[in-house]
C-alpha positions as CSV (number, residue, x, y, z in Angstrom):
1,X,-5.8,-18.2,9.5
2,X,-8.9,-18.3,7.4
3,X,-12.6,-18.5,8.2
4,X,-14.7,-20.9,6.1
5,X,-18.3,-21.8,7.1
6,X,-17.6,-20.2,10.6
7,X,-14.7,-22.6,11.2
8,X,-11.1,-21.2,11.4
9,X,-8.3,-23.0,9.5
10,X,-4.7,-22.4,10.5
11,X,-2.1,-22.6,7.7
12,X,1.2,-24.4,8.6
13,X,3.2,-21.5,6.8
14,X,2.6,-17.9,6.6
15,X,4.4,-15.4,4.5
16,X,4.9,-12.0,6.2
17,X,6.2,-8.7,4.8
18,X,9.8,-9.7,5.4
19,X,9.4,-11.9,2.3
20,X,9.6,-8.5,0.2
21,X,12.8,-7.3,1.8
22,X,15.1,-8.7,-0.7
23,X,13.1,-7.4,-3.6
24,X,13.1,-3.9,-1.9
25,X,16.8,-4.1,-1.5
26,X,17.3,-4.9,-5.1
27,X,15.2,-2.0,-6.2
28,X,17.3,0.2,-3.8
29,X,20.8,-1.1,-4.9
30,X,20.4,-1.1,-8.7
31,X,20.2,2.8,-9.1
32,X,22.9,3.3,-6.4
33,X,25.3,0.8,-8.3
34,X,24.5,2.8,-11.6
35,X,25.4,6.0,-9.8
36,X,28.7,4.7,-8.5
37,X,29.6,3.5,-11.9
38,X,28.9,6.8,-13.4
39,X,30.5,8.4,-10.4
40,X,27.5,10.7,-9.9
41,X,25.9,9.9,-6.5
42,X,22.9,11.8,-5.6
43,X,22.6,11.5,-1.8
44,X,19.3,13.5,-1.6
45,X,17.7,11.5,-4.3
46,X,18.9,8.2,-3.0
47,X,17.5,9.1,0.6
48,X,14.1,10.0,-0.8
49,X,14.1,7.1,-2.9
50,X,15.1,4.8,0.1
51,X,12.3,6.2,2.1
52,X,9.7,5.7,-0.6
53,X,10.8,2.1,-0.9
54,X,10.5,1.6,3.0
55,X,7.1,3.1,2.6
56,X,6.1,0.7,0.0
57,X,7.3,-2.3,2.0
58,X,5.3,-1.1,5.1
59,X,2.2,-0.5,2.9
60,X,2.2,-3.9,1.4
61,X,3.0,-5.6,4.8
62,X,0.1,-3.9,6.4
63,X,-2.5,-4.4,3.5
64,X,-1.6,-7.7,2.0
65,X,0.4,-9.8,4.4
66,X,0.3,-12.2,6.2
67,X,-0.5,-14.7,3.5
68,X,-1.3,-18.2,4.8
69,X,0.0,-21.2,2.7
70,X,-1.8,-24.4,3.0
71,X,-0.5,-27.6,1.6
72,X,-1.8,-29.1,-1.6
73,X,-3.8,-32.0,0.4
74,X,-5.2,-29.6,3.0
75,X,-8.9,-29.8,3.9
76,X,-9.4,-26.1,3.0
77,X,-8.8,-26.7,-0.7
78,X,-11.4,-29.5,-0.6
79,X,-14.0,-27.1,0.4
80,X,-13.9,-25.2,-2.9
81,X,-12.8,-21.6,-3.3
82,X,-14.8,-18.4,-2.6
83,X,-16.3,-19.4,0.6
84,X,-14.5,-16.8,2.5
85,X,-15.4,-13.4,1.0
86,X,-15.7,-10.3,3.1
87,X,-17.2,-7.3,1.1
88,X,-18.6,-4.2,2.6
89,X,-20.3,-2.0,0.1
90,X,-22.3,0.0,2.8
91,X,-20.9,3.6,3.2
92,X,-20.9,4.0,6.9
93,X,-17.6,5.7,7.6
94,X,-18.1,7.3,10.8
95,X,-20.6,4.8,12.5
96,X,-18.5,1.6,11.8
97,X,-14.9,2.7,12.3
98,X,-13.1,3.7,15.5
99,X,-11.2,7.0,15.3
100,X,-7.9,5.2,15.0
101,X,-9.3,3.3,11.9
102,X,-10.4,6.5,10.4
103,X,-7.0,8.3,10.8
104,X,-5.1,5.1,9.8
105,X,-7.1,4.7,6.7
106,X,-6.7,8.4,5.7
107,X,-3.0,8.4,6.4
108,X,-2.3,5.0,4.8
109,X,-1.9,6.3,1.3
110,X,-1.0,9.9,2.3
111,X,2.8,9.2,1.8
112,X,2.0,7.8,-1.8
113,X,0.3,11.1,-2.6
114,X,3.4,13.0,-1.3
115,X,5.9,10.9,-3.0
116,X,4.1,10.9,-6.4
117,X,4.2,14.7,-6.3
118,X,7.8,14.6,-5.5
119,X,8.7,12.1,-8.2
120,X,6.7,13.6,-11.0
121,X,5.2,17.0,-12.0
122,X,2.4,15.4,-13.3
123,X,1.3,14.1,-9.7
124,X,1.8,17.7,-8.3
125,X,-1.6,18.4,-9.7
126,X,-4.3,17.4,-7.3
127,X,-6.6,15.7,-9.8
128,X,-3.7,13.3,-11.2
129,X,-2.6,12.6,-7.7
130,X,-6.2,11.9,-6.5
131,X,-6.8,9.6,-9.4
132,X,-3.3,7.6,-8.6
133,X,-4.2,7.2,-4.8
134,X,-7.8,6.1,-5.8
135,X,-6.6,3.5,-8.1
136,X,-3.8,2.4,-5.8
137,X,-6.6,2.0,-3.1
138,X,-8.9,0.1,-5.3
139,X,-6.0,-2.2,-6.4
140,X,-5.2,-2.9,-2.7
141,X,-9.0,-3.6,-1.9
142,X,-9.3,-5.9,-5.0
143,X,-6.2,-7.7,-4.2
144,X,-7.4,-8.3,-0.6
145,X,-10.6,-9.6,-2.1
146,X,-8.7,-12.0,-4.6
147,X,-6.4,-13.2,-1.8
148,X,-9.5,-14.0,0.5
149,X,-11.1,-15.8,-2.5
150,X,-8.2,-18.3,-2.8
151,X,-7.6,-18.4,1.1
152,X,-4.4,-16.5,0.9
153,X,-5.7,-14.1,3.6
154,X,-8.8,-13.0,5.4
155,X,-9.1,-9.3,4.4
156,X,-12.2,-7.4,3.5
157,X,-13.0,-5.4,0.5
158,X,-14.2,-2.4,2.1
159,X,-15.7,0.7,0.2
160,X,-15.2,2.8,3.3
161,X,-11.5,2.0,3.2
162,X,-11.4,3.0,-0.5
163,X,-13.0,6.4,0.3
164,X,-10.8,7.1,3.4
165,X,-7.6,6.2,1.5
166,X,-8.6,8.4,-1.2
167,X,-9.1,11.3,1.2
168,X,-5.5,10.7,2.2
169,X,-4.6,12.2,-1.1
170,X,-5.4,15.7,0.4
171,X,-3.1,15.0,3.3
172,X,-0.1,14.1,1.2
173,X,-0.6,16.5,-1.5
174,X,-1.1,19.4,1.0
175,X,2.0,18.4,2.9
176,X,3.8,18.6,-0.7
177,X,2.5,21.9,-1.2
178,X,3.3,23.1,2.3
179,X,7.0,22.1,1.7
180,X,7.0,24.0,-1.6
181,X,5.7,27.0,0.3
182,X,8.2,26.6,3.2
183,X,11.2,26.3,1.1
184,X,9.9,28.9,-1.3
185,X,10.5,26.6,-4.3
186,X,9.2,23.7,-6.1
187,X,10.7,20.4,-4.5
188,X,12.6,18.7,-7.2
189,X,14.8,16.4,-5.3
190,X,13.8,13.5,-7.4
191,X,12.7,15.0,-10.8
192,X,15.3,15.5,-13.4
């Protein structure tokens, strides 16, 4: 559904996150097939990589889907693009969000922060990790705006989400550091 000039339009077809499952599966199977051919299967690495891909699928399903698809002759397209833009640039984190929204937005990209630190020593540094999560959040918010512009969703570009998602860096990075202390070594499951 999209909202244009205070009127809702329902698309006959909606893509949901399951659309991405074959792509995710291919990304998971290619490295495993290479390992089987080389006769060097790394189960820990595969499990972590699989969890990362599941997280990416969930993240995209939550932030970009469903995507409504209207037919070419649909009235929506005769109205012109850009009449449905939801942009919030007011920083009002605590007053406009319910506690579940605050926690959800903080935790949304925390796993990305954690997995990035596990995959690369570069992202084990807080500054690089923060920059990655901030840019990822900005990309998601921008895609939501672009999709809304073309009536492929009804999401909002919200600066508060950008701030809260970026704060999630601290949660993911702290969890990575905690595991390093707990296991008394640098986590190198994925790194070569």
